[in-house]
C-alpha angles and dihedrals in degrees: 000000000000091000091054091051092049094050091047093050091048092047092052094043095053099066092035093055096037096053118350090187088072093069109093143172122229114251091219110038104013096238114154114235142169112249107228096170120121097245097035095234101119114144103180135056094223144005088255093061092044092050093047091052094046093047091050090050090049093050091047091053091049091051091054093059 
């Protein structure tokens, strides 16, 4: 159990110390994630959260017409 905790702590410390700007929080659900995209501009933790947000925005725009 101690080994698992040590590996987890090391795995979390590496991206945080290397580039703290790569740690983000999902715009939809609030989950914390490591941004692995090339440009570092990721807004969502998963494709599911991104799709849900974009579909809701699309439906909202269609209702306003």
